[in-house]
DRENDO-1510 file (C-alpha; in Angstrom, 1 decimal, always signed):
<recs>
REC; n; res; u; v; w
REC; 1; VAL; +19.3; -22.3; -3.0 .
REC; 2; LEU; +15.7; -23.0; -3.2 .
REC; 3; ARG; +15.7; -26.0; -4.3 .
REC; 4; ALA; +18.2; -27.3; -1.2 .
REC; 5; MET; +16.0; -25.3; +1.2 .
REC; 6; ALA; +13.1; -27.3; +0.1 .
REC; 7; ALA; +14.9; -30.9; +0.5 .
REC; 8; ALA; +16.0; -30.0; +3.9 .
REC; 9; ASN; +13.1; -28.5; +5.4 .
REC; 10; PRO; +9.3; -29.4; +4.9 .
REC; 11; ASN; +8.3; -25.6; +5.0 .
REC; 12; PRO; +11.5; -23.2; +3.9 .
REC; 13; ILE; +11.3; -19.8; +5.2 .
REC; 14; VAL; +12.0; -16.9; +2.5 .
REC; 15; PHE; +12.2; -13.5; +3.4 .
REC; 16; ALA; +12.8; -11.8; +0.2 .
REC; 17; LEU; +12.7; -8.4; +1.8 .
REC; 18; SER; +15.0; -6.3; -0.2 .
REC; 19; THR; +13.6; -3.2; -2.0 .
REC; 20; PRO; +12.8; -2.2; -4.9 .
REC; 21; THR; +10.5; -5.9; -5.5 .
REC; 22; HIS; +12.9; -6.2; -8.8 .
REC; 23; LEU; +16.0; -6.2; -7.0 .
REC; 24; ALA; +14.6; -8.9; -4.2 .
REC; 25; GLU; +17.0; -12.2; -3.8 .
REC; 26; CYS; +14.0; -14.3; -5.7 .
REC; 27; SER; +10.5; -13.6; -6.9 .
REC; 28; PRO; +7.4; -15.3; -5.3 .
REC; 29; GLN; +7.2; -16.8; -8.6 .
REC; 30; ASP; +10.3; -18.6; -7.9 .
REC; 31; ALA; +10.1; -19.5; -4.2 .
REC; 32; PHE; +7.1; -21.3; -4.9 .
REC; 33; GLN; +7.8; -23.2; -7.9 .
REC; 34; HIS; +10.9; -24.5; -6.9 .
REC; 35; THR; +10.0; -25.6; -3.4 .
REC; 36; GLY; +7.0; -27.3; -4.7 .
REC; 37; GLY; +4.3; -24.7; -3.5 .
REC; 38; ARG; +5.7; -25.4; +0.3 .
REC; 39; VAL; +7.3; -22.1; +0.9 .
REC; 40; LEU; +6.2; -19.8; +3.6 .
REC; 41; PHE; +7.0; -16.5; +1.8 .
REC; 42; CYS; +7.3; -12.7; +2.1 .
REC; 43; THR; +8.6; -9.9; -0.3 .
REC; 44; GLY; +9.7; -6.2; +0.8 .
REC; 45; GLY; +7.4; -4.6; -1.8 .
REC; 46; PRO; +4.0; -5.7; -3.4 .
REC; 47; GLY; +4.0; -7.9; -6.0 .
REC; 48; PRO; +1.3; -10.0; -8.1 .
REC; 49; SER; -0.4; -12.9; -6.9 .
REC; 50; ILE; +0.3; -16.5; -8.6 .
REC; 51; THR; -1.7; -19.3; -9.6 .
REC; 52; SER; -0.2; -22.3; -8.4 .
REC; 53; HIS; +0.3; -25.9; -10.2 .
REC; 54; ASP; -3.3; -27.2; -8.7 .
REC; 55; GLY; -4.7; -23.6; -9.3 .
REC; 56; ALA; -5.1; -21.7; -6.3 .
REC; 57; ILE; -4.2; -18.4; -5.9 .
REC; 58; LEU; -1.7; -17.3; -3.6 .
REC; 59; ARG; -0.6; -13.8; -2.0 .
REC; 60; PRO; +2.5; -13.4; -1.6 .
REC; 61; SER; +2.9; -11.3; +1.4 .
REC; 62; GLN; +4.7; -8.2; +2.4 .
REC; 63; ALA; +6.7; -7.0; +5.2 .
REC; 64; THR; +9.9; -4.9; +5.9 .
REC; 65; ASN; +12.8; -5.6; +7.9 .
REC; 66; ALA; +12.2; -2.8; +10.5 .
REC; 67; TYR; +9.2; -4.7; +11.6 .
REC; 68; ILE; +10.5; -8.5; +11.2 .
REC; 69; PHE; +13.5; -8.9; +11.9 .
REC; 70; PRO; +13.4; -7.6; +15.5 .
REC; 71; GLY; +10.2; -8.2; +16.1 .
REC; 72; LEU; +11.1; -12.5; +15.3 .
REC; 73; ALA; +14.3; -12.2; +17.1 .
REC; 74; LEU; +12.6; -11.0; +20.3 .
REC; 75; GLY; +9.7; -13.5; +20.3 .
REC; 76; LEU; +12.3; -16.3; +19.5 .
REC; 77; LEU; +14.9; -14.8; +22.4 .
REC; 78; SER; +12.0; -14.5; +25.1 .
REC; 79; SER; +10.4; -17.8; +24.3 .
REC; 80; GLY; +13.7; -19.8; +24.6 .
REC; 81; ALA; +12.9; -21.5; +21.0 .
REC; 82; SER; +16.0; -23.5; +19.7 .
REC; 83; SER; +14.9; -23.2; +16.0 .
REC; 84; VAL; +11.6; -21.6; +14.3 .
REC; 85; THR; +8.5; -23.3; +13.2 .
REC; 86; ARG; +6.2; -22.3; +10.4 .
REC; 87; GLU; +3.8; -21.7; +13.1 .
REC; 88; MET; +6.2; -18.9; +14.7 .
REC; 89; VAL; +5.6; -17.1; +11.5 .
REC; 90; ARG; +2.0; -18.2; +10.3 .
REC; 91; VAL; +0.7; -15.2; +7.9 .
</recs>
């Protein structure tokens, strides 16, 4: 799934918000690895930092369903957006 998202999008968005984190849809490491580091990733709980293939330290963002989806939906509807861009969800 992650590879397909990366093939179809220059910056795929993955919100793996299930908790506890060991039951999440995917790990931060998987998301970064299978998208070539191009993913905008957010997790539902705390997780470890990741070292990218070029040595950069990546720190996954943390959010919860109660905060992310209602606010994101309200913003999209209010703005009349027809798509979600990376700038809209920049962390």
